[in-house]
C-alpha positions in Angstrom: 40.4 -2.1 20.8 38.4 0.9 19.5 38.8 4.3 21.4 35.8 6.6 21.2 35.6 10.4 20.9 34.7 10.6 24.5 38.0 9.0 25.5 40.0 11.6 23.5 37.9 14.5 25.0 38.4 13.1 28.5 42.2 12.8 28.0 42.4 16.4 26.6 40.5 17.9 29.5 42.5 16.0 32.0 45.8 17.2 30.5 44.5 20.8 30.5 43.4 20.7 34.1 46.6 19.2 35.3 48.6 21.7 33.2 46.8 24.5 35.0 46.9 23.2 38.5 49.9 21.0 38.8 53.3 22.4 37.8 55.1 19.0 37.9 54.8 16.1 35.4 54.0 13.8 38.2 50.4 15.0 38.3 50.0 14.6 34.5 51.3 11.1 34.7 48.8 10.3 37.5 45.8 11.7 35.6 46.9 10.0 32.4 47.3 6.7 34.2 43.8 7.1 35.7 42.4 7.7 32.2 44.1 4.7 30.8 42.9 2.6 33.7 39.3 3.7 33.1 39.7 2.9 29.4 41.1 -0.6 30.3 38.3 -1.3 32.7 35.7 -0.1 30.1 37.3 -2.4 27.5 37.2 -5.4 29.8 33.6 -4.8 30.6 32.6 -4.5 26.9 30.7 -7.5 25.6 32.8 -9.7 23.3 32.1 -9.4 19.5 33.4 -12.7 18.2 31.0 -14.9 20.2 27.9 -13.0 19.0 25.5 -15.0 16.8 23.9 -13.1 14.0 21.2 -14.3 11.6 19.2 -12.6 8.9 15.6 -12.8 7.7 13.1 -10.7 5.7 12.5 -10.0 2.0 14.3 -11.9 -0.7 12.6 -10.2 -3.7 11.4 -6.6 -4.3 10.3 -4.6 -7.3 12.8 -2.0 -8.4 12.3 1.3 -6.6 10.3 -0.2 -3.8 11.6 -0.7 -0.2 12.7 -4.1 1.1 13.3 -5.0 4.8 16.1 -7.2 6.0 16.2 -8.1 9.7 19.4 -8.7 11.7 18.9 -10.8 14.8 21.8 -10.4 17.2 22.1 -13.0 20.0 24.4 -12.2 23.0 25.6 -15.5 24.6 27.8 -13.7 27.2 26.6 -12.6 30.6 27.6 -9.0 30.0 25.2 -6.7 28.3 26.0 -5.6 24.8 26.0 -1.9 24.0 26.8 -1.7 20.3 26.8 0.3 17.1 26.0 -1.9 14.1 26.8 -1.3 10.5 25.0 -3.5 8.0 27.0 -3.2 4.8 25.5 -3.7 1.3 26.7 -3.0 -2.2 26.0 0.7 -3.2 23.4 -0.5 -5.8 21.2 -1.7 -3.0 20.5 1.8 -1.8 18.9 4.9 -3.4 21.6 7.5 -3.8 22.3 9.3 -0.6 20.4 7.0 1.8 22.8 4.1 2.4 25.0 5.5 5.1 22.3 6.4 7.5 20.0 3.4 6.8 22.8 0.9 7.4 23.7 2.0 10.9 22.0 1.0 14.1 22.3 1.4 17.8 21.7 -1.8 19.7 21.5 -2.9 23.3 21.2 -6.6 24.1 21.1 -7.9 27.7 23.2 -10.9 28.5 21.9 -14.2 27.1 19.2 -12.5 25.1 18.7 -11.4 21.6 17.4 -8.3 19.8 16.5 -7.5 16.2 17.1 -4.5 14.0 15.8 -3.8 10.5 17.7 -2.4 7.5 15.5 -0.9 4.8 16.9 -1.2 1.3 15.7 0.5 -1.9 17.6 -1.0 -4.8 18.6 1.4 -7.6 19.0 -1.3 -10.3 17.7 -4.7 -11.2 19.4 -7.9 -10.3 20.8 -9.6 -7.3 22.1 -7.5 -4.4 24.4 -9.3 -1.9 25.0 -8.4 1.8 28.5 -7.7 2.9 29.9 -7.8 6.4 28.1 -6.8 9.5 30.5 -4.7 11.6 29.8 -4.4 15.4 31.5 -2.1 17.8 30.8 -3.2 21.4 31.2 -0.3 23.9 31.9 -0.5 27.6 29.6 1.0 30.2 31.5 4.3 30.2 31.6 4.5 26.4 35.4 5.2 26.5 36.6 2.1 24.6 35.2 -0.9 23.0 35.8 -4.0 20.8 35.1 -4.2 17.1 34.7 -7.1 14.8 32.9 -8.2 11.6 30.7 -11.1 10.8 29.9 -12.4 7.3 26.1 -13.0 7.3 25.1 -13.9 3.7 21.8 -12.7 2.2 20.6 -11.8 -1.3 17.8 -9.6 -2.5 16.6 -9.8 -6.1 15.3 -6.6 -7.5 12.7 -7.4 -10.1 11.6 -5.2 -13.0 9.2 -2.5 -11.8 6.4 -3.4 -14.4 5.4 0.3 -14.7 3.1 -0.6 -17.7 0.7 -2.6 -15.5 -1.4 0.6 -15.3 -2.4 -0.1 -18.9 -3.6 -3.6 -18.1 -7.2 -2.8 -17.0 -8.1 -0.9 -20.2 -6.6 -3.7 -22.4 -8.4 -6.4 -20.5 -11.7 -4.5 -21.1 -11.0 -4.6 -24.8 -10.0 -8.2 -24.6 -13.4 -9.0 -23.0 -15.1 -7.4 -25.9 -13.2 -9.6 -28.3 -13.6 -12.8 -26.3 -17.3 -13.7 -26.5 -19.0 -10.3 -26.4 -18.1 -9.2 -29.9 -18.0 -11.8 -32.6 -16.7 -11.5 -36.1 -18.3 -12.8 -39.3 -15.1 -13.5 -41.3 -13.1 -16.5 -40.4 -9.3 -16.1 -40.1 -6.4 -18.2 -39.2 -6.9 -17.5 -35.5 -10.7 -17.8 -35.2 -13.0 -20.6 -34.2 -16.7 -21.2 -34.6 -18.8 -19.4 -32.1 -22.5 -19.5 -33.0 -25.3 -19.0 -35.6 -27.6 -16.1 -35.9 -30.1 -14.7 -38.4 -28.8 -13.0 -41.5 -28.8 -9.2 -41.4 -28.4 -6.9 -44.4 -24.7 -6.2 -44.9 -23.5 -9.5 -43.6 -20.8 -11.3 -45.7 -22.7 -13.9 -47.8 -19.7 -16.2 -47.5 -20.7 -16.6 -43.8 -24.1 -18.1 -44.7 -24.6 -21.6 -43.3 -26.9 -23.1 -46.0 -27.6 -26.4 -44.1 -28.6 -24.5 -41.0 -30.7 -22.1 -43.1 -32.5 -25.1 -44.6 -33.3 -26.5 -41.1 -34.4 -23.1 -39.8 -36.3 -21.9 -42.8 -34.4 -18.6 -42.3 -31.0 -17.5 -43.6 -28.4 -18.2 -40.8 -24.9 -17.0 -40.7 -21.9 -18.3 -38.8 -20.0 -16.1 -36.3 -16.5 -16.6 -35.2 -14.4 -15.6 -32.2 -10.7 -15.5 -31.6 -9.2 -18.8 -30.7 -7.8 -19.4 -27.2 -4.7 -21.4 -26.2 -2.6 -19.8 -28.9 1.2 -19.8 -28.4 3.2 -16.6 -28.0 7.0 -16.5 -27.9 8.5 -13.3 -26.6 12.1 -12.9 -27.8 14.3 -10.4 -26.1 17.4 -9.3 -28.0 20.0 -8.6 -25.2 22.8 -7.7 -27.5 24.5 -4.4 -28.2 21.5 -2.4 -29.4 19.7 -3.1 -26.1 22.4 -1.3 -24.2 21.7 2.1 -25.7 20.3 4.4 -23.1 17.1 6.2 -23.8 16.6 8.8 -21.0 17.8 7.3 -17.7 17.6 3.6 -18.6 18.8 1.2 -21.3 16.5 0.2 -24.1 16.4 -3.3 -22.5 14.4 -2.0 -19.6 11.6 -0.7 -21.8 11.6 -4.0 -23.7 11.2 -5.9 -20.4 8.2 -3.7 -19.4 6.5 -4.3 -22.8 7.1 -8.1 -22.5 5.5 -8.2 -19.0 2.4 -6.3 -20.2 2.0 -8.6 -23.2 2.5 -11.7 -21.0 -0.1 -10.5 -18.5 -2.6 -9.7 -21.2 -2.1 -12.9 -23.2 -2.3 -15.0 -20.1 -5.7 -13.5 -19.3 -6.7 -14.3 -22.9 -6.0 -18.0 -22.3 -2.9 -18.0 -24.5 0.3 -19.8 -23.7 3.3 -17.5 -23.3 7.0 -18.4 -23.4 10.1 -16.2 -23.1 13.6 -16.3 -24.7 16.4 -13.9 -24.0 19.4 -14.2 -26.4 22.5 -12.4 -27.7 25.5 -14.6 -28.6 23.8 -17.4 -26.7 20.6 -18.1 -24.8 20.6 -16.0 -21.6 17.2 -17.0 -20.2 14.1 -18.9 -21.1 10.7 -19.6 -19.6 8.6 -22.3 -21.2 5.6 -24.5 -20.3 4.5 -22.6 -17.2 0.9 -22.5 -16.0 -1.0 -19.2 -16.2 -0.5 -18.4 -12.5 3.3 -19.0 -12.8 3.9 -16.9 -16.0 4.4 -13.4 -14.5 6.5 -14.6 -11.5 8.7 -16.7 -13.8 9.1 -13.9 -16.3 10.0 -11.2 -13.7 12.4 -13.6 -12.0 14.2 -14.5 -15.2 14.3 -10.8 -16.4 15.7 -9.5 -13.1 19.2 -10.7 -13.8 19.3 -9.8 -17.5 21.9 -7.2 -18.6 22.7 -5.9 -22.0 25.7 -7.5 -23.7 28.2 -5.2 -25.5 28.5 -7.2 -28.7 26.3 -7.9 -31.7 23.6 -10.5 -31.4 24.0 -13.8 -33.2 20.8 -13.6 -35.2 21.2 -17.1 -36.7 21.5 -18.7 -33.3 18.6 -16.6 -32.0 16.3 -17.6 -34.9 17.3 -21.3 -34.5 16.5 -21.2 -30.8 13.2 -19.5 -31.4 12.2 -22.1 -33.9 13.0 -24.9 -31.5 10.8 -23.2 -28.8 8.0 -22.6 -31.3 7.7 -25.8 -33.5 4.0 -25.0 -34.3 2.4 -21.9 -35.6 2.9 -19.1 -33.0 3.0 -15.4 -32.6 6.7 -14.5 -32.3 7.3 -11.1 -30.7 10.9 -9.9 -31.3 12.0 -7.0 -29.0 15.1 -5.6 -30.7 16.5 -2.5 -32.4 15.8 -0.9 -35.8 19.4 -0.1 -36.5 20.0 -0.6 -40.3 23.2 -2.7 -40.2 22.2 -5.4 -37.7 18.7 -5.8 -39.2 19.8 -5.9 -42.9 22.9 -8.1 -42.3 21.6 -10.3 -39.5 17.8 -10.5 -39.4 16.4 -9.9 -42.9 18.1 -12.9 -44.6 16.6 -15.2 -41.8 13.1 -13.7 -41.8 11.6 -16.3 -44.3 12.3 -19.0 -41.7 10.1 -17.2 -39.2 7.3 -15.8 -41.4 6.8 -19.0 -43.4 5.0 -20.5 -40.4 4.6 -17.8 -37.7 3.1 -14.4 -37.3 6.0 -12.1 -36.5 5.9 -8.7 -34.7 9.0 -6.6 -34.2 8.9 -4.0 -31.5 11.6 -1.4 -31.1 12.2 1.4 -28.5 12.6 4.8 -30.2 14.6 7.6 -28.7 12.3 10.7 -28.2 15.4 12.9 -28.1 15.6 12.5 -31.8 12.4 14.5 -32.2 13.9 17.3 -30.0 17.1 17.3 -32.1 15.1 17.3 -35.4 13.3 20.5 -34.3 16.5 22.3 -33.4 17.4 25.5 -35.3 19.2 28.8 -34.6 22.8 27.7 -34.3 25.2 25.7 -36.4 25.4 23.0 -33.8 21.5 22.7 -33.7 21.3 22.5 -37.5 23.9 19.8 -37.7 22.1 17.9 -34.9 18.7 18.3 -36.7 20.2 16.9 -39.9 21.7 13.9 -38.0 18.4 13.2 -36.3 16.4 13.4 -39.6 18.9 11.0 -41.2 18.6 8.6 -38.3 14.8 8.7 -38.4 14.8 8.2 -42.1 17.1 5.1 -41.8 14.7 3.6 -39.2 11.7 4.2 -41.4 13.5 2.6 -44.3 14.4 -0.4 -42.2 10.8 -0.7 -40.9 9.5 -0.6 -44.5 11.8 -3.5 -45.5 10.7 -5.6 -42.6 7.0 -4.8 -43.4 7.5 -6.0 -47.0 9.0 -9.2 -45.6 5.7 -9.9 -43.7 6.6 -8.5 -40.3 4.4 -6.1 -38.2 6.7 -3.4 -37.0 6.3 -1.1 -34.0 8.7 1.8 -33.2 7.6 3.7 -30.1 9.2 5.7 -27.3 9.9 3.9 -24.0 6.7 5.0 -22.3 4.5 4.0 -25.3 6.1 0.8 -26.6 4.3 -1.5 -24.0 0.7 -0.3 -24.7 1.4 -0.2 -28.4 2.5 -3.8 -28.3 -0.6 -4.8 -26.3 -2.8 -3.0 -28.9 -1.1 -4.8 -31.7 -1.7 -8.2 -30.0 -5.4 -7.3 -29.6 -5.6 -6.2 -33.2 -4.1 -9.4 -34.5 -6.4 -11.4 -32.3 -9.4 -9.6 -33.5 -8.4 -10.0 -37.1 -7.9 -13.7 -36.6 -4.2 -13.6 -37.6 -2.9 -15.5 -34.5 
């Protein structure tokens, strides 16, 4: 039984009135008995809670930061009307800070043998799966003095997907892609180009592009033009080890890497290339392979939603071996990892020849813009020491990037809001140069 605040107020007022008007305890007992009788009657008239049938419906996926609606349908099989307060409990991560308490509570009235629906609006504050907890219902009597309370377990899961903030850069990159794909041809053939057409020789054209047989047939000098090949293979490799857990601003580095991978996947799919995904630390955490163009982005976002950084060093040997299995033929391998000197020099550098021998390799890393702020600090002893540490860190990252470049890797080191467009630009540049 649940007593309400109205019950306590009624009992206090009754005791006060009796104390003022009736000198004997007989009157107090009578009033108290009347209050208890009213409470008992109210409790009996309250609709039962255990027999209620509750089902859920609504959204199962939502992008991080956007609202999702989950409906509760409450069916009252009893003949008595249900007057209830409902609490739809979810994990704290399913709400934006400060909104969960109010958004999860509802006032509900369900006539006998009917059903009603209420909607809970969730705004997840982190990626991943968010699970519903118990639905608690307090059924009140007609006087609102007492009621019955019980809980029902009604399972439901909402998956919060990566927000894909970098999609705002997609239109401009697609425009550049259209210039490469058919509108702008190149004269020099590279590893990733295919024959496009013949045209008349113009002063300044590379003489190596002259097609002598076609020139003899035409009686004019003809040159071959080439365009970037379609249907190339791209493997995006996410390092989910310790370095991906470092926070840059309000989010771990992994979140910026996910955003960059989504923009690259969207762009490469529009270019007609095949895109696969591998997430790895000590072992393979997720993979997406062999999907059709329309399935790429949904499959990527669904696999990325549940990825979390691991707090141990990545097994680079296992990562490279898995990547080579997923890319048996020449491919563009994009490795989203850190530029910390020790993991790269001890783990990745000795294994790079296995990748660069056959594949084009791009390494993209998320830089911390706070280092630039620290490096500019002066005026106090603490600021000077912070500036020196920031300069040393930046110098170490540049040295590591230089070593990777000498090993045949294209290296990007950009802050979180710039790494996604920088990676897309690198992909377009490689495609234009015929290196894919």
